[in-house]
N, C-alpha and C positions, 0 to 999 in steps of 0.2 A: 232453353236453347233459343238464341235470337234468330231473326228472319234471315240474316246474311248467312249464318252457318247452315240453316235448314236448306236454303237455296243451293249452297255448295253440295250438300249431301244428296239432295234430290237430283242434281246434275250428274253426280257420280253414279247414282243408282240407275239413272236413265241411260247414260252412255256406256256403263260398264267400267270397272276399274282398269281393265286392260287398255281401254282406249282413252280414258280420262287422263288429263295431264297430271304428272307427279306434283306439280306446283299447286294445282287446285286441291288435290287430295291432302297434301301436307297443310294447306291453309285451313281446310276443314278441321283437321286435327288440332291445329294451333288455336283456332277460335273456340272450339269446343272445350279445350283445356282451360283457356282463359276464362270462359264463362263459369266453368266448374270452380276454378280457383277463387274467383270473386265472390261466389255464392257461399262457399263452405269454409273458406280459410280467412284467418286474420293475419295481421302483420307479424304477430309473434309465433305463429304456427310454422312448423318446418315442412317444406315441400320436398319430398324425396323423389328421386328419378322415377318416372312413370312410363307407360307405353300404351299404345292403342292399336288394335288390330282391325284392319278393314277386310271384310269378307264379301265374297260374291257367290250367291247360291250356296251359302254355308261353308264355302271353302276359303281358308285364309289366303289372301293375296299379297298383303304387305303389312309389315309391322313398323310403327313409327315410334322412335324413342324421343322422350322429352326429358331433358336433364335439368329439372327445376324451374326453367323459364320457358314459356310457350314458343319463343322465337327459335328455340333449338330443335323443334320438331323436324326430323329428317327421316326419310325412308332408309331403314338400316339393313334389311336383309331380305332375301328370298326365303319364306318360311319353309320351303320344301328342301332346302339345301342342308346336307348333313353337317357340314363344318360349322354352320350357324344355328344348330338346333336348339341351343340354350341361350342364344343372344337375346338380351332384354327380358329373359324369364327370371323369376324370383325363386331362389333355392334355399333350402334349410339343410344344413349338414350337422348332425349331432356328433360329438366327439371330434370336432373339426379344428381344434387348436393345436394338435400335434399328430405325428405319425402319418398313416395313410390318409386320415381325415384331413389333415392340413394340406396334403398334396392334392386331394380332390377339390378342396376349396380354391387353391391356387389355379388349377386347371379350369374350373368353372368361371372364375372371375376373368381369367385371360380370354375365355371364349365369349365374354360379354354379359354374363349373368350378374345379378345382384345377389350376394350370398350371405345368409345369416350363419355366422359361426357360433353354434350352440354347444357349450362345453361347461363342465363343472369348474374348469380352470378359466374363470372370467378374465383375469388379468392377461393370460396368454391369448385368449380369443380377441380381446381388444387390441393388444399389441400387433397381432397378426393382421387384423382388419386395418389398422393404421398403416402398416407396411404395404399392404395390397392397394389401398386407396391412393397412397403416394405414387406407387408404381403405375397404376392404371390411370391416374389423373382424373378420377371420378369417384363417386360413392359406389364402390364395387363390393364392399363387405361391411358387415355390422356384427360386433361381438355381443353375445347374449349368454346369460348364465342358465344352466339347466342341469338337473339330476334326473337322468332318464328312468331311474327306478322309483321315482317319487311322482305320483299322479299330480299333486298340487303344483310341483315345480314345472312339469311339462305343460299343464294347463295354462299356467301363468306365462310361460314362454310364448305359446301360440297366441295368447291374448295380446301380448306386446307386438307380435308380428302383424296381426290384423289391424292394430291401431296405427302402425307405421306405414304399411303398404297395402292394407286392405285384404291381403291374402298372399298366396304363393302358388307356384306351379309344380315344384319338385321338392320332395322331402326324402333325404338320404339318411336312413337310420344306420349310422356307422359306429356309434359308441360301443366299445367292446373291451373286455378284460380277459386275462388268462392266468390261471394258477395251476401249474402242472403238478402231478403227484400220482402215486399208486392208489388204486382203489382199496388196497389193504390198509392204508393208514391216513388217507387225506381227511382233514377235519371237515365236519359238516358245515361249519361257518365259511370255509373256503369254497365249498361246492355251492352254497347258497349265494355267495357274493358273485361268482361267475354267472350263475343262472339268472340272478336278479337283473344284471346289466344286459347280458347277451340275449336272453330269451324274453323275460318279462318286460324288459325295457323296450324291446321292439313292439310288443303288444301295446304298451302305454303310448308310445309315440304315434303308432298307427291309429289308435283310438281317437286321439285329439286332432291329429292331422286330417283324418278322413272326414271328421265332422265339418271342418272348414271347407274342404274340397267338395263335399256333397252340396253345401250351400252355394258355392261358386258354380257348380254344374247346373243348378236350377236357373241361374241367370245367363249362363253361356253353355248350353247343352252340346255344342259342337266342339268345345275346347277340351282336349284330353289333359289330364294331370297324372303325375307319377309319384308312387312311393317305392323306393328301392332300398332293400336291405343289403348292406355290405356283409356278406356271409363269409364263407371260407371253403377251401377244398376239404377241410375237416367236416364240413356239413354234407359232403358227398361220400366220404369213406371214414371208417373209424380211425382213432388215433390213440396208440398205446400210451398209457400214463398221462393222458390228456383228455380223459373222459368227460369232465365237466364242460370243457370248451366244446368238444365235438358233439356232445349230447345237446347242448344248447343250440348249436348251429344246425344240427339235424332238425331239431324242433322248429328253428327259424324257417326252414324250407317248408315245413308243414303249415306254419302260420302263413307264409307267403302264398301258398296255393289256396288256402282257405279264404284269406282276405281277398285274393284276386277274384274268386268266384262270387263273393258277396258284394264287392264294391264296384264291379264292372258296370252295374246298372247306373252308377253315379259318374261314369266317365273316368274312373280312377283305375289306372293300370298298376299292378303290384308285382314286382319282380325282385329277384335276388341276384347279386353278382358274387361269384365265389372265387376270390383271388387265391393264387398260390402264395408261397412264402416271400414276403417283402423283407429281404435280409438287411437292407440299408436303414431301416427305421428303428426307433428306440425299442419297439416291441421285441425285436430280436437282438439288437446290439447293446442295449443298456448293460453296463458292466456289473450292475448289482441285481437288477430285476429282469433283465432280458431273457428271452427264451433260450439262447445259447447257454447261458449260465443255469437257468432252471432245468433244462434237459440234462445238462452235465451232472447236476446235483441229484436229479431223479434217476440217474443211471439209464436214461432212455436210449442212449447210443452206446452199444457194447464196445469196450476198448478205448473209449474217448477219455483222454487225460486233461484236455483243455477245451475252452469254449471254441477255439479255432478248429479243433478236431470235429466238434459238433457241426460247425458251419460246413466244413468240407464234406462231411457225410451227407448233409442235405443237398448241397449243390450237386453231388454225384448222382442223386436220384432224379434230377430234372432232365427230362428228354430234350428240352430246348437249350440246355446247358447254362441256364441262368435263373435267377429268381424273378419274381414278378416286379415290374416297375409301376409306379403310379400312373404313367401314361396308358398302360395296358388296362388298368381299372377305369380310367377316365373314358377311354374309347368304348368300353362295355356299357358305361352309364349313358353315353350319347346314343348308343344303339337302342337301349331301352326306351329312351325318350322319343327317338325318331320313329321307332317301330310302333305304328298305331294299331297293329293287328296282333299283338302278342302280350300276354299277361300270364302270371302264375309260373314263370320260368325261373330256373336256377342256372345261371350261365357260368360255366367254368372259365376262369382266366388263370390257368395253372400251368401253361406251357406243356400240356400233355400229361402231367402227373396224375390228374384225376380226370377221367373221361366218363361221359354219360353212357348209360347202358340202356 
């Protein structure tokens, strides 16, 4: 760090961030970034969007976004404001190329985050990233390939993330599958498939994510990070002829609570969000593999003759009169990130269909 930058930083420390001019603080960020870029990067290396946090007495006061070139350093938000809680943070969303994961990615990007879309469907993840980047007019999303049930694949994914952005702030374990059926005749392979993704996959993702977040905590002990599992209302109450899914989700809450107790010393909060039924997504509406069709074939809804009959049956069970929307899940995620004093929780977002006891 050169003398000019050090003088600026000393002045900010002496005067306090509240009284120092925004221009002086931004200039310190710009010059620090420029020094770092010249020292560690070559002409052929890619500079991704970055950010720097200024703190006073270990309390974040301002966050500056730098979009590839130092001249763009600007104070971007009040770190204490809920609406901007993920602005300039780096997020990872598994299973983010479609369904509720896609909607989570879109909401995080719109809120100012840089989102890694991690999915077995790499082509879909990259297409979604390109669409979002064009809409946001910045690098807001990056598509990556991952199989959450495979340790080597998850490890490689996180290695790529650390190479590109040095780390991340928020990991959303969203990848999930469902195969309905009676306990009397469901094949063991189907049970294992659901469990490998929904339960074991959450463990594997948390294992490698927390190793990185632990290292980050050593360098920035006042900065909290988050791991959030997208669970389900089926993790809060049993589900007839859907035992593989419900069992894995129940287990996911047990993992959430256990991980939270262990990882809190590393500044990592671990919570679960438990959405109700998202009827508009392919999980429910797909004409061949959707839950409306699966539940119809499994005889889960007595008297139902069509997939539409199944839909009406479930809508009638919703106290709020509708299914869960992606914005409902996004708000719960923002709450988890904002709430610095909560960990190990399973937050229902079910319109009153599943309530905590």
